[in-house]
C-alpha positions as CSV (number, residue, x, y, z in Angstrom):
1,M,147.7,157.5,21.1
2,M,147.4,153.7,21.3
3,G,146.4,151.8,18.2
4,K,143.6,149.2,17.8
5,T,145.7,146.5,19.3
6,S,145.9,147.1,23.1
7,R,149.1,147.3,25.0
8,A,148.2,144.2,27.0
9,S,147.5,142.3,23.8
10,R,150.8,143.3,22.2
11,L,152.6,142.2,25.4
12,A,150.8,138.9,25.3
13,V,151.9,138.2,21.8
14,L,155.4,139.2,22.7
15,L,155.5,136.8,25.7
16,L,154.1,133.9,23.7
17,S,156.3,134.3,20.7
18,G,159.6,135.8,21.9
19,T,162.4,135.1,24.3
20,I,161.0,135.4,27.8
21,L,161.9,137.9,30.5
22,A,164.5,137.0,33.0
23,G,163.0,134.5,35.4
24,C,163.6,133.4,38.9
25,S,166.5,132.0,40.8
26,E,167.4,131.1,44.4
27,I,166.2,134.1,46.5
28,N,168.8,136.5,47.9
29,L,166.4,138.9,49.6
30,F,167.4,142.3,50.8
31,A,163.7,143.1,51.4
32,H,162.8,146.7,51.1
33,G,164.2,148.1,54.3
34,A,166.7,145.4,55.3
35,K,170.2,146.7,55.5
36,S,171.7,147.0,52.0
37,A,175.4,147.0,50.9
38,V,177.5,150.0,51.5
39,G,177.3,152.5,48.6
40,G,179.8,151.8,45.8
41,E,180.2,148.1,46.6
42,T,180.0,145.9,43.6
43,P,176.6,144.2,43.6
44,P,176.5,140.4,43.6
45,P,175.7,138.9,40.1
46,P,172.5,137.0,39.6
47,S,172.8,133.3,39.7
48,A,173.4,131.2,36.5
49,S,169.8,130.1,36.6
50,A,168.3,133.6,36.9
51,S,167.0,133.5,33.3
52,S,165.5,130.0,33.4
53,N,163.5,129.7,36.6
54,Y,159.9,130.5,37.6
55,K,159.4,131.1,41.4
56,V,156.4,130.8,43.7
57,G,158.2,129.8,46.9
58,K,157.4,128.3,50.3
59,P,156.1,130.3,53.3
60,Y,158.6,132.6,54.8
61,Q,158.9,134.9,57.8
62,V,160.0,138.6,57.9
63,A,160.1,140.5,61.2
64,G,157.9,137.9,62.9
65,V,155.2,137.9,60.2
66,W,154.6,134.8,58.0
67,Y,153.8,135.2,54.3
68,Y,152.4,132.5,52.1
69,P,153.3,132.8,48.4
70,Q,150.9,131.3,45.9
71,E,150.3,131.2,42.2
72,D,147.3,133.5,41.6
73,F,146.2,134.4,38.1
74,A,142.9,136.0,39.3
75,Y,144.5,138.4,41.8
76,D,142.7,141.7,42.1
77,E,143.1,143.9,45.2
78,T,142.9,147.5,46.2
79,G,145.1,149.1,48.9
80,I,148.1,151.4,49.5
81,A,151.2,151.4,47.3
82,S,154.7,152.7,48.2
83,W,157.9,152.8,46.1
84,Y,161.6,152.0,46.4
85,G,164.6,153.0,44.4
86,P,168.1,154.5,45.0
87,D,168.9,152.5,48.1
88,F,168.4,149.2,46.2
89,H,169.5,150.1,42.7
90,A,171.8,147.4,41.3
91,K,171.2,145.0,44.2
92,L,169.6,141.6,43.7
93,T,165.8,141.3,43.7
94,A,164.1,138.3,45.4
95,N,164.1,136.3,42.2
96,G,167.8,136.8,41.4
97,E,167.6,139.7,39.0
98,V,169.5,142.9,39.4
99,F,167.1,145.6,40.4
100,D,166.9,148.6,38.1
101,Q,165.0,151.5,39.7
102,N,164.4,152.9,36.1
103,A,162.6,149.7,34.9
104,V,158.8,149.3,35.1
105,T,158.7,146.7,37.8
106,A,157.3,146.1,41.3
107,A,157.5,143.9,44.4
108,H,154.7,141.9,46.0
109,K,154.7,139.8,49.1
110,T,153.1,136.6,47.7
111,L,152.5,136.6,44.0
112,Q,154.4,134.3,41.6
113,M,157.5,135.8,40.1
114,P,157.8,137.0,37.4
115,S,154.2,138.0,36.6
116,I,152.5,140.8,34.7
117,A,150.1,143.2,36.4
118,R,148.1,146.4,35.8
119,V,148.4,149.0,38.5
120,T,146.0,151.8,38.6
121,N,146.3,154.9,40.8
122,L,142.8,155.4,42.2
123,E,143.5,159.1,43.0
124,N,144.4,160.3,39.5
125,G,143.3,157.6,37.1
126,R,146.8,156.8,35.8
127,S,147.2,153.1,34.9
128,I,150.3,151.1,33.7
129,I,151.4,147.5,33.1
130,L,154.4,146.3,35.0
131,R,156.4,143.2,35.9
132,I,156.5,141.8,39.4
133,N,160.0,140.5,40.1
134,D,160.6,141.1,43.8
135,R,159.3,140.5,47.3
136,G,157.9,143.3,49.5
137,P,156.9,145.7,50.9
138,F,157.3,144.4,54.4
139,V,155.5,147.3,56.0
140,H,152.0,147.0,57.5
141,G,149.3,148.5,55.3
142,R,151.1,148.3,51.9
143,I,150.1,145.9,49.1
144,I,152.8,146.7,46.5
145,D,156.2,148.4,46.3
146,L,156.8,150.1,42.9
147,S,160.1,150.8,41.3
148,R,160.9,154.5,41.1
149,R,160.1,154.6,37.4
150,S,156.7,152.9,38.0
151,A,156.0,155.4,40.8
152,Q,156.9,158.3,38.5
153,L,154.5,157.1,35.7
154,L,151.7,156.6,38.2
155,G,152.3,160.1,39.8
156,I,153.2,158.6,43.2
157,E,156.9,159.5,43.5
158,G,156.4,162.9,45.2
159,K,153.8,161.7,47.6
160,G,155.4,158.4,48.5
161,T,152.1,156.5,48.8
162,A,148.8,156.3,47.0
163,K,145.6,154.3,46.8
164,V,145.9,151.8,44.0
165,R,144.3,148.8,42.4
166,V,146.5,145.8,41.4
167,Q,145.2,143.3,38.9
168,I,147.2,140.4,37.5
169,L,147.0,140.0,33.7
170,P,146.3,136.3,33.5
171,E,147.1,135.7,29.8
172,E,150.5,137.5,30.0
173,S,151.3,136.0,33.4
174,R,150.4,132.4,32.3
175,A,152.6,132.9,29.2
176,L,155.5,133.6,31.6
177,A,154.7,130.7,33.8
178,G,154.5,128.3,30.8
179,K,157.7,129.4,29.2
180,I,160.0,129.6,32.2
181,K,161.5,126.6,33.9
182,P,160.1,126.1,37.4
183,D,162.3,126.5,40.4
184,T,161.9,123.3,42.4
185,S,163.7,124.5,45.5
186,G,160.9,126.7,46.6
187,N,163.2,128.4,49.1
188,E,162.1,131.7,50.6
189,P,164.1,133.8,53.1
190,K,163.5,133.0,56.8
191,V,164.9,136.3,58.3
192,A,164.9,139.8,57.0
193,Q,164.3,143.2,58.5
194,A,161.1,145.2,58.1
195,A,161.3,148.4,56.1
196,P,161.8,151.5,58.4
197,R,158.8,153.8,58.6
198,G,160.9,156.8,57.5
199,S,161.6,155.2,54.1
200,V,158.2,156.3,52.7
201,Q,156.6,159.6,53.4
202,A,152.9,159.1,54.0
203,E,150.9,162.3,53.2
204,S,147.3,163.2,53.4
205,L,145.3,162.0,50.5
206,P,143.5,164.6,48.3
207,P,139.8,165.1,48.3
208,P,137.8,162.4,46.5
209,P,138.8,162.4,42.8
210,G,136.4,162.9,39.9
211,S,137.3,166.1,38.3
212,K,138.6,166.3,34.7
213,A,141.9,167.6,36.1
214,N,142.4,164.3,37.9
215,T,141.9,162.2,34.9
216,S,144.2,164.0,32.5
217,V,147.2,161.8,32.1
218,P,150.4,162.7,30.1
219,E,151.8,160.0,27.8
220,L,155.4,158.8,28.0
221,A,158.0,160.4,25.9
222,S,157.9,157.7,23.3
223,S,154.8,157.6,21.1
224,N,156.0,154.7,19.0
225,P,156.4,151.7,21.3
226,V,158.3,148.7,20.1
227,Q,156.1,146.3,18.2
228,P,156.5,142.6,19.2
229,Q,158.4,140.4,16.8
230,R,159.3,136.7,17.0
231,G,162.5,136.1,18.9
232,M,162.6,139.4,20.8
233,T,165.2,139.6,23.5
234,V,164.8,140.3,27.2
235,D,165.9,143.9,26.6
236,A,163.3,144.3,23.9
237,V,160.6,143.1,26.3
238,E,161.7,145.6,28.9
239,R,161.6,148.4,26.2
240,E,158.0,147.4,25.5
241,L,157.1,148.1,29.0
242,A,159.3,151.2,29.3
243,T,157.7,152.8,26.2
244,Q,154.1,152.1,27.0
245,E,151.7,155.0,27.1
246,V,150.2,155.8,30.5
247,R,146.5,154.9,30.3
248,S,143.9,157.2,31.7
249,V,140.9,155.4,33.3
250,P,137.7,156.7,35.0
251,I,137.9,156.8,38.7
252,R,135.4,157.1,41.5
253,P,135.7,158.4,45.1
254,T,137.2,155.8,47.4
255,N,137.9,155.6,51.2
256,I,140.6,154.0,53.3
257,Y,139.6,151.6,56.1
258,V,141.4,149.3,58.5
259,Q,139.9,145.8,58.2
260,A,140.5,143.9,61.4
261,G,138.9,140.7,60.3
262,S,136.3,138.9,58.1
263,F,134.0,136.1,59.4
264,S,131.3,133.8,58.1
265,R,129.4,134.2,61.4
266,H,128.0,137.5,62.6
267,D,128.5,136.7,66.3
268,N,132.3,136.3,65.7
269,A,132.4,139.7,64.0
270,N,130.5,141.2,66.9
271,R,133.0,139.8,69.4
272,L,135.9,141.3,67.5
273,A,134.2,144.7,67.2
274,A,133.6,144.7,70.9
275,R,137.2,143.9,71.7
276,L,138.4,146.7,69.5
277,S,136.2,149.3,71.2
278,R,139.3,150.8,73.0
279,V,140.9,151.4,69.6
280,G,137.9,153.0,67.9
281,K,134.4,152.4,66.8
282,A,134.3,149.4,64.5
283,Q,131.6,148.8,62.0
284,I,130.4,145.5,60.7
285,T,129.5,145.3,57.0
286,Q,128.1,142.3,55.1
287,A,129.5,141.2,51.7
288,S,129.4,138.2,49.5
289,V,132.5,136.1,48.6
290,Q,132.0,133.3,46.1
291,G,128.3,133.4,46.8
292,K,128.6,133.1,50.6
293,P,128.0,135.9,53.1
294,V,130.9,137.3,55.1
295,F,130.9,139.9,57.8
296,R,133.8,142.4,57.8
297,V,134.9,144.3,60.8
298,R,136.3,147.7,59.8
299,L,137.4,151.0,61.3
300,G,137.2,154.2,59.3
301,P,137.0,155.8,56.9
302,M,140.4,157.3,57.6
303,A,141.3,160.8,56.7
304,N,144.7,159.8,55.2
305,V,147.3,157.1,55.0
306,E,149.1,158.3,58.1
307,D,145.9,157.9,60.2
308,A,145.4,154.4,58.7
309,D,148.9,153.4,59.6
310,R,148.4,154.5,63.2
311,T,145.1,152.7,63.5
312,L,146.4,149.5,61.9
313,E,149.3,149.4,64.4
314,A,146.8,149.7,67.3
315,V,144.5,147.0,65.8
316,V,147.5,144.6,65.4
317,A,148.6,145.4,69.0
318,A,145.1,144.5,70.2
319,G,145.6,141.0,68.8
320,S,144.3,141.2,65.2
321,Q,147.5,140.1,63.5
322,D,145.8,139.7,60.1
323,A,144.4,143.2,60.0
324,R,145.1,145.2,56.9
325,V,144.4,148.5,55.1
326,V,141.8,148.4,52.4
327,V,140.5,150.9,49.9
328,D,136.8,150.8,49.0
């Protein structure tokens, strides 16, 4: 069991006092579905600046879609996670590191690299801390691409996808940003191929969680995680993440929706809902963002991820390019 000092707190101390994790370099993106090198080919080495740069990056385009990286220490979003592994093992990540499918890492389309985040599986209550060091997934309806090990710890590997919550840990991520030299080039890739649909198997989600069976989470093999010490190496930091205990958190029933748009004016939301009538019955819900009312146009709830993917494609084809899958 975890001691009085939380895993996040220990990691914060580690980042603030020790040698920092490998940082960012010029991007050499293979992008989660783009063609990778032939098996057996020697992977290109990371650049000489891979351990000294912090990357946010300029807007970039993949498969006709523009993405806008930004530094965000308050990021907190729910959606669908996927995972990637063998096809990219030992290839370069978007920040110039060598991807290790057995490390506790993940890819995100826009967050600063590297950063530290907590990812919680909203279907079984498993929750872990990981490091974001890559770009992706470039598939509609996914918010994060987990390494194979991260997917195993969260109980996602067999299913391929799951409903998740992704939360940046601001203290730990700021420690990274403050210790690593910024990359002033800001370059992001302009061309890459979208991940093929067949690379992730979308399955029907289970009934709404809540039973005790869904919140019983096994710990990792190691029950004695590395304690942070001044001057810890990059490898030691990786071991700290690798030997963490999987946390079990309470979960509530959630549903999957396709959100076609969000507006400050109700009449604009009405017009979009009417335009989408040939796709399905859209509902308009009111929410508050920073104290101001917004009107969200959503279709659903969806029975499973596969249905959400089909509906999302139809909504995008109908002209709502910013539509996305949300979990609520």
